[in-house]
N, C-alpha and C positions, 0 to 999 in steps of 0.2 A: 349057213355054212361059212359065208364070207365074214360074218360077224364073229363067229368063234375063232377064226384064224386071226382076226384083228386083236382079239383079247389075248390070244396066246402070244402074239408078237409083243404086245404091250407088257405082258407079264415077264416075258424074257428080258426086255429092256430094263424093267424095274429090278430084276434079279441081278443084272450086270451092274447097274448103278449101285445097288445095295452092297454087292460084293466089293466094289471099288471103295465104297465108303467104309466098309468094315476094316479094310486094310490100311486106312489112313491113321496110323498110330501117332499119338502125341508123346514126344520124348521130352522130359524135363529134368534139369539138374540145377543145383544152386549151391552157393557157398557163401560164408561170411568173409568179408574182405575189409581191409583198412578203409576208413571213410575218406572220400575224396576231399581235398582241401585241408585234411587233418595231418598232424605230424606223427600219427600213429604208424608204427613200422610193421605191426603184425596184426593178423585177423583176431577178432575177439574170441574168447573161449566160450562155446555154447553152454558150458556148465556154470559159467559165472558172468553173465551178461550184465552190463551196467551202462547207463547213460545212452547216448545215441549210437546205434550200430548200423552197418550197411550189409546188404545182401546183393549178390550178383547172380542173376538167373540166366539160364539158356534154355531155349525151347525150339523144337522143330517138328514139322509134320509134312508129309507129302501133299496134304491138302492146304498147307499154308497156315501160319499161326495168326489168329486175329487179335488176341490179347493175352496178357499174363497178369495174374492177380496175386497180391500178397494177402494172406489171411493170418490172423492171430487168434488162436482158440476158435477156429471156424468162423470168425467174424471178419468181414471185409475191411481192409485198411487202405489199400492203394491198388492202382491199375496202370499198366503200361501197354499201349497198343503198338508200339514200334520198339525195336531194339535200339540201344542196349536196355535190357530189362534190369535196371538198377534201382533198388529200394532202400530208403532210409527208414529206420524204425526207432522211435524215441521210447526207450524202455521206462523212462521216468513216468510215463502215462500208465504204467502197469503196476499191479501189486507185486511185491516180492514173492518168489516161489516158482513152481513149474508152469510152463506154458507150451503150447504147440504152435510152431511156425509152419505154415503151409504155403507152397507155391503151386498155383493152379494155372495151367495153360490151356487155352481153348483154340481149336482149329477152325477153319472156315465152315466145317460141317457141324459145328457145335459139340464135337467130341472133346474130351478133356484128358489131360495128364496131370497127375498130382504127386508132389513130393512133400512129405511132412517130417518134422524133426522135433524131438522133445528138447527143450532148453530150460535153463534156470536163470531167473532174473534176480540179481542181488544188488540192489541200489543202496540198501541199508540206510534209508533216510531217518531211521530211528536214532541214529547217532547224533542228529541235531544240527541246528544252524551253526552254533559256535564251533563245532568240530570241523564242518566243511568250510566255513569262512577262514579258519586258521590254516587248513590244508591249502586253500587257494592262495593265501598270502605267502606261505612257505614255497609254493610252486613258483610264484612270481619272483621271489628272491633268488631262486636257483635256475630260473629260465626254463621251467618245465611247463610249456603251454598246454600239453595234453592234460596233465593233472589239474592245472588251473581251470581249464574249461569245464572238466567234469565236476570239480568241487564247487565252482561258482554256480553252475546250473542246478546242482543238488540243493545248495543253500537257498537259492531263489525258488526252487520247486516247493520247498517246505513252507516258505512264506515270502510273499512279495512286498510285505510292509515293514518287516523288521530291519532296522538300520544296518545291521551287520551283513544281512543278505543283499540289501540294495547296494551296499558299498562294494562287495566283490563282484556283483553283476555289472556295476559301473566300470570296474576294472576290466572285465571281459569285453564289454561293449566298446570301450575305448581302445583296447588292444586289437580286437578283431575287426572293428568298424571305424567309428568316428571318435577320436580322442576328445574333441570338443563336446560331443554328446555325453561321453563318460564323465567329463568334468562337470557338465551341467547337472547330471544326476546327483553328483556329490554335493552340489551347491543348492539343490532344490530344497526349499524350506519345508515342504510337506513331508520330505523323507525323514526329518528329525535327526539328521546326521550331524554330529558335533564337528564343527569346522576346525576346532583347535585340537582334536584328537590326534595323537601321533600317527595312528594307522591311516586316518583320513588324509593327513598331510603327505604321508609316504605314497599312498596310491595316487594322489593328485599330482605329485611331482614325477612319479613314474609315467603318468599319462602326458605330462609336459615333455618328458623325454621322447615318448612315442610321437607326439606332435612335432617335435623338433626334427627327429630323424626322417620323418616323412616329408619335410619341407625341402624341395629341390634347391632352394636358394641357401647356399652355405652361410652367408652372412646373416640372413634373416633368421636362421635356425639357432644362432648362438645364444641369444638371451634365454630362450627356453632350455637349451642344453645346459647352460651354466647353472641356472636355478635348479634344474632337475638333478644334476650331478652333485652339487654342493649339499642339497637336502638328502640325497641318497647316502652320501658319505657320513652325514650326521646320523642317519638311521643305522648305518653299519656300526657306528660306535655304540649305539644303544643296544644293538643285537649282541655285540661283543660283551657288554656288561651282563646281559641276560645269560649268555653261554657260561660265563665264569661263575655266575651265581648258581646255575643248575648243576654244574659239574665242578665243585670246589676242589677237592683233592681226592678224586676217585681212585680206588684201588682195583677197579674193574677194567680189564684190558679193552673190552669192546666199547665201553663208555668213553675211555680215553681216545680210542681210535676215532670215534664219531666226533669227539671234541676237537681233535686235531684236524679232521676234515672240515668242520665248520670254521675253524680259525683260518685254515688255508683259503677257503672261499672268500673270507674277508681280508685276505692278503696280509694276515698277521703271521708271517712265516716263521719268525723266531719262536713264538709261542706254540705254533703248530709243531715245529720240530721237537720242542720239549715234550709235548704230549706223545708224539710217536716214539721218542726214545724211552719214555717211561713204560710204554706198552711192551717194548722188548724185554724190559726187566721183569715183567709180570707173566709172560707166556712162554710155553715150550712147544706150542703148536706150530709146526713147520709151515703150514699154509698161511697162518696169520703172520708169522715172522717174515715170509716172503713179501706179503702185501705191504707190511710196514716198512721194510727195507726199501722197496721201490718208492714209497712215499717220501722216505728220508732223502733218497738221492734226488728226487724231483724238487724237494724243498731246499736242499743245499744249492741247487742251481738258481733258484729264485733269490737266495741270499748271497749269490755271487761267490759261493765257496766251491768253486769249480773243481779244484784239485781233489777235495774230499769226495765230491760227487763222482768224479772219475774213478777213484780208487774203489768206491763201493760198487758202482755199476759194473766195472770191469770184473771185480771179484764175483759178482752174481752171474755175470755172463759166462765166466769160465766154469763155474759150478753147475750152470744150467744152460748148456750150449745149445739145446733145442727149444729153449723157451722164447717164443716170438716176442712177447711183450717186454721181457728183460732186454732182448737184443735191441728193440726199438728205443728203450730207455737209454741204453748205452749210446745209441746213435744220436739221441738228443744231447747227451753230454758232449760228444765229439763236435756236434754242430755249434754248441756254445763255445767250444775251444777253437772254432773256425777251421776245423779239419773236415771240410765239406766232402771231399772225395772219399775219405775214409768212412765218414758217416754214411754215405750212400752205399758203400759196399756192405757195411755191417747190417743195414736195415733192409737190404734188397729182398731177402727171403721173407721177412715179416710182411713187407708191402705186397709181394707177389701172392702170398697166401691170405691176403685180405685181413690181416690183423689190424684193428683200428689204429692202435698206436703206431704201427709200422707205416700205415698209409699217411698219417699226419706228418710224421717225421720225414718220410720219403718225399712228400709233396713240398714241404718247407725247404728241404735241401735242393730239390729240383729247381725251385724258384731262384735260389742263389746261383746255381750253376747254369742257369739259362735254359733248362728243359721245361719251358712253360706248358707245353701241350700235355706232357706226362703229369705235371703237377696238377693240372685241371682235371685230368682223368682220375687221378688218385683222390683228389678232393671229392669228386662225385661219388667214388666208391665209399669214402668214409661216411657220406650222408646216408647210405643204405644201412649203416650200422648204428649211427647216432646222429642226432641233430641238436647240437648244443652250442653254447658260446665258443667252445674250443674250436670246432671246425667251421663255425660261422666266421671267426677271425681268420682262419686259413682261407676260407672262400673269399673274404674281402681282399686278400692279397692275390689269390690266384686269378680271380675274375678281372681285377684291375690290370694285371700284367698280361692278360690275354686280350685286353682291349675292350672288355665288356663293362663299361662304367656303370650302366644301370643296375646290373646284377651286383656289382661291387657295392653300390650304394645301399641296396636292399640287405646285403650281408652285413654291412656296417650297422644298419638300423637294428637288426636282430641281435647282433653281438653286443652293442653298447647298451641295449635295454636289459639284456640278460646278465651282463657283467659290468655294471656301470662304474665301478671303482677301479677297473683294470685300465691303466693308462696306455697299455700297449695298443689297444684297439683305436683309441683316439689319436695316438701318435702316428699310427699307420695312415690314418685318414688325412692327417696334416701333411705328411710326406707326399701322399698321393695328390693332394691339392696342388703341390708344387710340380711334381714330376709329370703328371698327365694333363696339365692345364697349360695351354699356350697363351693364355691371357696375360696382359701386362700386370694384372693384379694378383698373379699367382703367389707372390711372396707375402702380400698383404693378407690374402686368404689363409695361407699357411700359418702366418704369425698369429692371426686371431684364433685359429684352432689350437695351436700350441699354448696360447694364453689361457684358454678354457681348461686345458689339461692341467696346467700349473696352478690354476685357481683352486682346483680340487686337490691336487697333490704337489705342493711346491718343491718336493724332493725328487720328482720324476725325472731321472737322468735323461731318458730318451726325449722327453718334451723339452728339456733344457737344450739338448743338442740341436733339436729341430728349430727351436727359437733362435739359437745362435746362427744357424744356417740362414733363416729367414732375414735376420738383421743384416747379415753379410750381403744377401741378395738385394736388400733395399738400400745398401750403402750407409747404414747407420753405424758409423765406426765406433763410437763410444759404447753403445749397447753391445755391439759385437765383441769388443774387447772384454767387457765386464763378464759376459757369459763364458767366454773362453777361459777366463781366470777361474770361474767357479767350476767349470768342467775339469780343468787340470787338477783340481783338488779332489773331486769326487769320482772321476772316471778317467784316471791317467793312462790307462792301457787300451783305450779305444783308438783305432787307426784314423777314424774320421777327425778326431781332435787334432791330430798332427797335420792333416791336410788343411784344416781351417787355420791352424797356427801358421802354416806356410803362407796361406793367403794374406794373413795380417802382416807377416814379415816382408812379403813381396812388395809392399808399398814403399819400402826403403831400399833403394838400389844397392846400398852398401852391405846388405844382409843376404846377398844371393847364396853365399855358402851355407848360412843357417837355414835358408829355405830348402836347399837341397838336402840337408841333414834331416829336416822335419819330414820330407817326403820319403826319405829312406827309412826313417823310423816307422812310418805308416806301412811301408812295404814289408818290413820285418814282422810287424804285428799281424798282417793279413796279406800274404803274398798273392793270394788268389784274386782279390778284388782291387788291390792298390799297387799299381805299377807305374804311377805317374812320374814323368820326368819334369813336368811343369804343373803349375797349379791349375786344376780344372775349373770350369765354370760352376757356379753354385748349383744350378739345376742339374748338372751332370753328377756332382757329388751327392745331391739329394737322392738320386736313384740308388746309389750304393748304400747310403745311410739307411734308406728305407728297408733294404734287404738285410743288411748285417745286424740291424737293431731289432729285427723281429725276434720274438721269443717263440719257443715251442711249448705250448700250454699243456704240459703233462700233469694235468690235475688228477686228484684222486678219482673223480668220476670217470675220466677218460681211461685211466689205468684199469679200473674195475670193468668197464665196458669192453675193453680190449681183451680181458681175460674171459669174459662171459658175454659174447655178442647175443643180442636178442634173437630168439627163434622166429622164423617166419612161418606162421601156422595158417593153413587154409582149412576152414571147417566146412565140410560138405554136407548138405542135407541129403540124408539117405531115404 
């Protein structure tokens, strides 16, 4: 009798335990997300997966979760025993076509919860090494690291021994890891890469740029920087010839638009303007006309034809009063006219509504008017929409003015690598070397940086002005005089020129009246920034020159991204 009672109690306990176990449900969810450390802005599309992708899983159970497993086609691939349950999946290891992704979560009782999703892998490796190697090179030239990584990895997946594949993998290794290792891969005799091939030279010098900008010693970086920039400019000339050969006298509006954009990226603004103007003669499509007119206004700014840019941008703004991108473009014109407060008012709505162009123009204007905190916030907002040389240049300025030199240096590195023939980035860094460096060598460092910029482009007016300032700071009277003479011929309407002229005249006590007139002239040209009654110190003027000589890079890419911001898609496994 006692024995039966014991069995009954034991059975009852087992039933209670079993009931408890049965209710320990395992809940699982997962979604595709942008890869950590990548510049991807949106989650991958499950219907078109390519290259490496990331999944983020969540699992819970009242009994506790012991592990979460990633399965592909019911085959084990990876396991995580502790959150966060983040999985990377390299689809290059799979065949193209349909697959099933599964997330399986186990609780402490051995029970499971499963979520599966049908996906489609489309790496298209059949397009071949030549195709992907060329895509990687094009991505390098336009600063598109996402496409560069995907294309280089695909070329190398097809073959690890073909020179074209090794070459672009060396580019990727050098950019994302060690530039010396990347250069070593190019110089490895076993790879059979031709050392004198123009593309090999282009990649090697790009990696020298990478090595230079990662060097914290400004002086030590200059030889690599000079060699890389000069070589890149030569390659730009070759690319220009290729563009002209491929699109001789096209009568196709879209082909001419693309030609104009490529010329713009190579800073051939007069030729770019000609292509855009020809598009207008060929099309009646209102949407295309709008895109081209915005490009024309932006190009006129770069050609210093500001009055024409103003008339066109204002006309567009009146006809399209609710168009956020056009408002931002008009704000950029006002900025170039040094009408900073008016530019702020025009662009306010665009910036508040997170239009990319509005954020960039608004942040640049904030930096001039002293609203550094808001400029940094708007810069950060712009990076949610795009990460290119345009807003890296903006970040270089915003981080420096907010006192974050390390982030400013990183922004310089990305910007100069992605837009190496743009003197604005290098000139900004030269001014920063003077303004934010209390070392007695500040003017020597600035002079060296401006010299590199001028070795690449002897007609860079901003670099000329910076060099004149550095020579003034170093007390080199003859050189200072020579550069002022050059500036008075090529940039006669810049207010900083008249302050430097006042500095030179002030050495002669008999010319006090002329000094006063020069300072008044500077004030008339820019009353917001130049109110001096006496000649300021060169480092004080350097801060103003740095701000007023910045450009707003309203590139075709930025204008198009402002019109069509990338969607942020989260793909959930059902």
